[in-house]
N, C-alpha and C positions, 0 to 999 in steps of 0.2 A: 932619314924621310922626314918630312915637312910632315906635322900630325895634322888630318882633317876628319873624324871621324864622324861616321853619322848614323841615327840609330833614328828606325821605323818600325811600328807594332799597329795590327789591330785593323788594316783594310781591309779587311774579311771581302776580297775582290770575285763575286760570284760570278762575273762577263767580262770575255775581255774587251766587251764594247760597254760597260758600264763609265760612268764616271769618274771613277776611284781607280780603277785600270788608266784610264787614259791620261789620270794627273798623275801616279804611279809611272807610266813611259815619260812621262815628259819630264820625271825629276830622277830617273833612269841617265836619262838622254843626256840631263844638264850635269849628271857627277860624269859622265862619257866624254862632253864636252868644253875641258876645260876645268873644272872645279877641283882639281888635283885631290882627289879625294885618296886619303889613306888606309880607311878602312869601313865598311858598311857591315851595321848587324842590324838581319831582320830577326824582331824582337818576336815571333809569332802569329800567327794568325793571318799570314799577309792575305791567302784565297780562304774563302769560307768555305773552301773543301780542296784538299790534296792530302793524295795518300800516294804513297810509295812512289814505283818508279812507272805505273799503268800510264799506258798512250796515251790514254782518252786525257786525261790532266796534261801530259807534255805538248799534244796537241792544241789542246783548248789556249792555252798559256802561251806556246813559243814566243809571241814578239819580246814577252816580259822576261821569258830565259833569256833566249838571243844580245840583248841589253845586258845580263846582270853576267852572262859569259864573256862578252864583251870590257865591261868589269874588271873581272879576270883577270882578262890579258891585258887587260893597261898594270896589271901589278896590284892592285886593290884586295887586300884583306875581308875576305868576306864569313861571316859569320849569320848562319841561321838558324832561330833555336823553335824546336817546337811544340805549336800552342796545343789547342785543343779543337782546330779545326785542320791544322795538317799534321799528319803524322807516317811516321818510319820513313823519316826524309834522307836519312842513310842511302837509300838503294838510290836515290836520283841525284838528289844534289851533292851527297857527298861520293859517292863509286861513282858515278861518270860527270858528274856538274864539277867536283875537286875545290865545293866549300865547306868548313866547318860544320860541325851540327852538332848542337847539343841539344839534348833531349831534356835539361835542368839546369837550374841556373848556374854560373861559371865566375870567374876572375879574370881580370884582362888587365893589363898594365899600361894605362894610354896618358904615356908623359908622363909626368909626377904623379899622378894619379892612379890609386887601385879600386876599380870600378866593378864593382854587380852588377852582372848582367843576366836577364830572366824574363820569362815571357808573364808569368804572375799567378798562373794559376795557382799556386800552393801554397797564397800569400794566408788564408781563409782555414784554418783550423777547424774550423764549424760548418766548414760546407762536405759533410761527410758523402753526400751522395755523388758529388763529382769526383771528389777521391777517390771514392771507389772506382766509377767509369772510369777515371784516368788510369787507374792501377790495372783492372782488369782489360783496357784497351790496350798494356802493355807487359801483357803476359809473354812468356815463351811464345805458345803455340798459335797464340792469334798473332803476333811479332811473324812466326814461321809461314803463316794460312793467307795471311791478306794480302801480300804481293805473287803470291801463286794462285787467286781466285781470276776468274775474268774480269775484263775491265768494266760490264757493263752491273756486274755483282755486286762490285768493287761498291760503285757509285752511290747505288741502294743502299749500301751498309754504312756507308759513310754516312750518307743523309739524314738515314735515322740515328745514327752516332752524332748529330749535330744537332740537332734536335733534342736529344737526350740531355746533350751537355746543355743545348740553352736552358731548357726545361729545370736541371740541377743548377746553373750558376743564376738564373733569374732571380732568385730571392737576394746574392751578390750586389747584382746587378741593377737590381729596384727599390733597396732599401732608400733611405734619404742620403744626398752628397755631403752628408757630415759623416753620418755612419762611415761610408766606404772610405772616404777620407781618411777617420781616425783608422780603420782597418789597416790601410794602405803605410800609415804611418807606425803603428804599434809593429805591424811584419818588420819593415826598415829597423827597427831599435830594435826587433829581436834577432834581424838576421846580425844587425854591427856586433852584440852579443857571441856572435857564434864565430865569426872571423871577421874583425877590422873592414875598415875598407872609405875612403871618402867620400866615394859616392856612390847610389842603387839607382838603376835606372830599369820598370817594368811595366807590362802593359796588362790589359786582360781587362780592368775593372771595369773599362770606357768609363771612368773617368781622370779630368787631367791634374795632375799634384803638383806644386814644388814645397817642399820641406827641408826648413836647414835647420840641423839641429849642432848649437853649440854650447857646451855645459861642462866647464874646466877642461879633462883631456882627451872629451871626447868633440870631436867634429867631421859633423858627415853633411851631405846631400843628398835627398829624395827625389826622384823625379817619375811621376807615371805618366807614362805618353796617352793616357786617353785612348781616343779609335777618330779612324777619319769619318768615319760613320756621322762623327761630330762637326767635327772641326780638325782637316789632315793639318799636322805639324809633322817634322822631327827635330830629334834633339842633335845635339853638331855641339862635338868637341875639337878646338883647336888649340895652338901651343898658347894663347891669352887666355883662353878659359872655355867655358859649354853656356848653352842656352838654347829653347827650344826655338822654334823658328817656324812658321804660318806658312801653310801652302794653298790656301784660296781652298772657295767650297767647292764640295766634291758629292754634292748631297744630291 
């Protein structure tokens, strides 16, 4: 199989009619229309809110789901990472759609590269408020309860959780760009020490950054995709290498 892997993160689609939804549909259609994609990695916060397999979300975003299913049926390997706005994804995206769902970082071999892929919401050890919220939302009682609640109630709870998430992460996302980049790069270096890789790709903090480390026997690249709220883009890896590609204005 020819390697042609695509990575997107932090689209924060809040409505099927907003500009980012339209642009994402165009992007998916381009992959369905002959780009010969081998992999698609949805790296969290694709939607501003998606919880479990509630019909509210399925109906609301049916056109997007249909395009993703068409890609799957065409043989594209698709991975969806939970973010802080899309939770309990296994109930629909794995069990019903057949995607591979990840709750945290994972390592994938793409061509000759070992790639660590993650949403990025655990990269700041000082963000204790959000880390507690993340833990709480994933406790067994909530995992059991949320998929079984009425859709309307889940939407209300989900919106409150999203607001809390924004409160807890706002300190990280509103510090200077330089400090945010320092946190991204510090996390990449720490993750490499735990388990080496050739490339780490993340999102979450809404700052785009590319960082190359070459220090003796240590060599890796760190990429943070930023957010479609500012500058829609995707990262692509093929047999010749990889790089960021801008998609245009979706503000």
